[in-house]
N, C-alpha and C positions, 0 to 999 in steps of 0.2 A: 469107696471114694470118701474123701475128707468131708464133703458136704453131709453125708450120712452121719458121720461122727459128730458134727456140729448140730444136728437136728434130731438126735435120738431122744433128747429131753428138752423141755422148754427152759429157756434161760431164766436164771434167778438173780443174776447180778446185773444191775443197770447203772450206767453212769450218765448223768445229765438227762435222765429220763429215757435212755435207750440202750440197747445192746446191739453189737454188730459183729459180723464175721466176714472178713475180706475173702474174695474169691481165692480158693486154694490151689491156684495154678501159677506156675512160674511165668514171669513176664516175657521171657524169650520165647516160650511156647505160644503164648497168646499173640505175640507179634508175628510169629511164623504162620499162624492160621488166620490172620486178619483178612485175607482175600478168600478164605474157604468158608463160605456161608453154611455148608453142611455141618462142619465141625463146630463152628460158632453156635449154630442152632442147638446142637447137642449139649454144649456147655450151658447155654441159657436154659434149656429144658431141665438140666440137672439142678440149676439154681431155683427154678420154679417149683420143682418137686420138693426141694428142701423147704421152701417157703410154705408149700401146702402141708407138709408134715408138721411144721411149727403151728400152723393154723389148727390142725387136728389136736395138737397137744395143749393149746392154750385153754386156760380155765376161765378166763374173763374175756368177754366180747370187747371190752374197752381196749385191750391190747391190739395194736396194729402191726401186722407182719408185712414187711416191704422187701421186694427184690429190687435192688438198684442196679440198673444196667447202664454201662458206660460204652456205647458204641463208638468207633468200630473196633477198638482193641480189646474191650472188656476189662482192661487192667484195673480200673477202680471199682468194678462191680462188687457187690456185697449183699449179704442178708442182714436185715435190720429188724428189730422189734422195738416198738415204741409203747410206752406205758399208757399213752392217751392220744386222742385226736389232736389235742392242743400241742403236745410235744412234737407230733408229726408235722403239724402246720408250721411251728417255729423252725423246724429243721429245713423246710422247703423255702422259707423266706430268707434269701441270701441277697443282700444288697449292700455290699461294702466296697471300698476301693480295691480290695484284694480279690474278692469273689462276688460274682453276680449271677443269679439264675433268673432268666426271663422266660415266662411261660410261652410254649409253642402249641399250636393246635395239634390235636390227635385225630388223624384221619383214618379211614378204613384201610388204606394201604399199609399204614404203620401198624395197625392192629393185626392185620393178616400175617405180618412178619412173626408175631409171637404166638398166634393161635391160643388166645387166653380164654379161660372160663368166664362166664358172665358175671361172676361175683368179684372180679378184679377191677379196681379203679386204676386208670392209667393217667399219669401226670408226666408231661414231656417238657423239658427245659433246654434252653440254650445256656451253656455254662461258659463264663469268661473268668479266667484266673489270670491275675497280673501282679507281678512284683518287679523289683528293679532288674532281676536277672532272668525272668521267666514269664512267658505268656502262653496260655492255652485257651483255645476256643473249640467247643465241641457240644455234644448233646448228652443229656442225662435223662434216663427213664426211671420213674418210680412206679412199680407195679404193686398196688396196695390191696391187702386182704384184711 
């Protein structure tokens, strides 16, 4: 699987303080499984395993490995590595006329959905993207190690 290719070594090239790799699955496939929670869960599990592999490979604890989940389609999901907590915090602060992330509570029902290890921080946001031709409203999950 492509995720294994992206996580066999720790990234060395960072732009603006982070590295990222988009979900390696075709959008039409992701749209076709939108109602199939079993397959979606398997995709998310693979992303989490990739993130865990990057955590094992990191040499500095200051690096933050993040699995970004974009439910329900998963289309914008990706693996990210931030060089510092400050860069991760800056990434999460989105408040412009084009894009806003508003924090949402993380409840036990949400956490059960992912069955995460205890060392994973969960950040949940409502995302609003707007421009003159497009509007999107949805959720974004950041699973941080």
